[in-house]
N, C-alpha and C positions, 0 to 999 in steps of 0.2 A: 505493499500498498505504500503510496504516495505520500509523503509531508507537508506542511505547507511549510514558509517560513514562521506565521505567527505561531501555529501548532510548536513548531519544534522550538519556539523562543518560552513558550509554556512549559514542554516538557522537561527540559531542560534543568536541572536541579545544581548550581553554582555559587560561585565566593560573591559576594554583591560590588564589595567596592575595594577603592586601595587606599592605601594614606602612605601621606611622603612623609611622616614624620615630622620631629620639629626638634631642631637643633639648640634651638635657645634653652627649652626647658630641659634638654639633655644635658646641654651645658650649665645649668642651675641646678641639679639636682647630681652631678658630678662634684660641683662646687661646694655644695653645702654637706655633703658626705665629705668630704675631706676636712670643710671648716669643725664636723662633729670629732672627724675622727684627731681631730689635731688640739683639740679641749685635754687638759691635761686631769681626767677624770678617774678618781683611784674606787670607787665604788663600781665595784666587777659586778656583783649582784643586782645590784640596782641601778645602773648609771645617771639614768631618768636624775634620780634624788640626788648626786652628786653635787656640789656648790660648785662645781664648775659648769653644770648644764644650765645653771637659772638661769641665766641673761641670754643661752643659746635659744631656750626655749620661750622666753617671755619675747624675743625677737618674732619666734612662729606664731603663739596669738596675735601680735600685732597686724603681721597681714590680714588675719582676719575680718579682720575690721567689726569684729562682732560686739553688740554691747554687755552681749552677758559676760565675755571674756573681760573684759575690764570691770564686769562688777563685783565678779571674783577675786580680782586683783592675780589677774595671772599676767596683763601685760607689762611691759615695761613704765617702771615706777609704782607699780602694785604692788600690794603687800602679801598678797595669796600664794599657795606652792602653784607652779606653773606646770607642775608635775603630774598634780593631783585627777586629774580626769587626762581624758586619752586625747594625745595631742598629735595624731596620724593624718586626720584629716588638714590640721593648722599645718603641718608639713608640706601637703599636699599642694594648698593655698598659695604657701612660701611659695616652691617652685614654678609652678605655674604662673602665678602674679598676672592673672585677667579674672576680670570681675565673673565672667562665665564657671568659674571655677574658685568658689571663695567661699568656705564657710569654717563653720566649729563641726561640723556634722558632713561626713561622705554622703547622708542620703539625699541631703540637700542639693547637690551640686548633681548627681547622677539622674534626680528625679527632672532636675532642665533639661541634661543633654537626651533623656527621652521625651521631650517634648520639642527638644530640637531636631530631634531623628524626626518627628512628622514633616513638621518643614522638608525638611532632608528630603523624605522620597517625596512633598512635591513641589520640588524645584526640578528646572533642567537642569541641564549635565552641566551647562554654561557658571550656571548658581553652586550648584552643590559646592566647588571649593569655597565659595565665599560662607560656608554657614558653618562658625568653629564649633569644636567640642560637643560631636554629637555621638551619642551613644549606640554600638552595635554589638551584636551578639558572637561568642566565640564561633567561628564558622563563616560569619560575613565577611570577616577582615582577614589582612596580614597585617600584624599590629609591627607599629617602626620604632626607631627609638624616641621617645619624647612622649609616646604613645602613655593613656593612662590606663591600669589592669585593676581590675576590681573582683571582688567574691565578697560573697555572703557566707557570716562568724556567725556564731552563738553571741545574742542580743544588739545585732547590727550587720553590718557593711564596713569594709576593709579598700582600700585603693593604692595604688604604688604606681611609681614613675617606671616605664619599660625604657632599659637603658639598651638593647640589641633589637638586630631583627627577629621577627617570630615570641619578643619579650622572653626572653630565655632567660635573663637576667634584670631581677626590679631593686630599686629602692626606692623603701619607704619607711616613714618614722615610728615611735612606740610599738616595735617588734622588740619583744626582748628586752623591753622597759631602754628602747638605744635608738637612734637611728642606724636602719641595716643595708647592706648590701647584700642581697640572698638570691640564689636558685628558686625562678618562679616555679619551678617542681615542688620545691618545700612546704609552698602556700597552697591555702585550698586552691579550688579550683574555677578559675576564672567562671563570672555569670554576663563581664560585659568590658568591654574597651571603650575608650572614650579618644575619639581622635582629633585634632584641631582642626586638620582638612583631612577630607576625603573623595573622594569620586568617583565615579560611576565607572567600574570596570567592566562590566555585559550585565546584558540581561532585559535594555530598551526594550518595550515592547511596543512602541512608536512606532 
């Protein structure tokens, strides 16, 4: 039976998009990890609680620009313990440094990324790369350095920065009470990638 072009497009299951990555985000992640590694931390059991980490953590909370963080005294000049609450989302806020990915909670910018995905789906191929920080499911995207890898965990969610092609290595905060570079295979299975710029690869049904 002869299959028409439109039928073939409908039947093919394929990767939807490709990412060009983000060299700026990658560089920030590397620089922040280097800054953390240079801190004279002596508390190996709980590095985040070491006095040497306090100023560093306060700068992360500063970047969220969230009134809650200030009210808790976590930001610069505050008197609260900046290691008291999970600071992993503040780490991503600092590294990405964009209003689209800025919060004390990973769930906030994850939800926003899904909303942008709806716009991305409806956009033309020319418009798609202009929609920043779009959510994709694993298998829909080939992640590149500077993309954001997220997964569900008990009590919430967590996100890290991809450091290489296919996100084999990631950098993230508040892992083992530290800012950590690790293999993504040591983390839970990804349920989302947030891509700063994505374009249509194939599957156009028009």
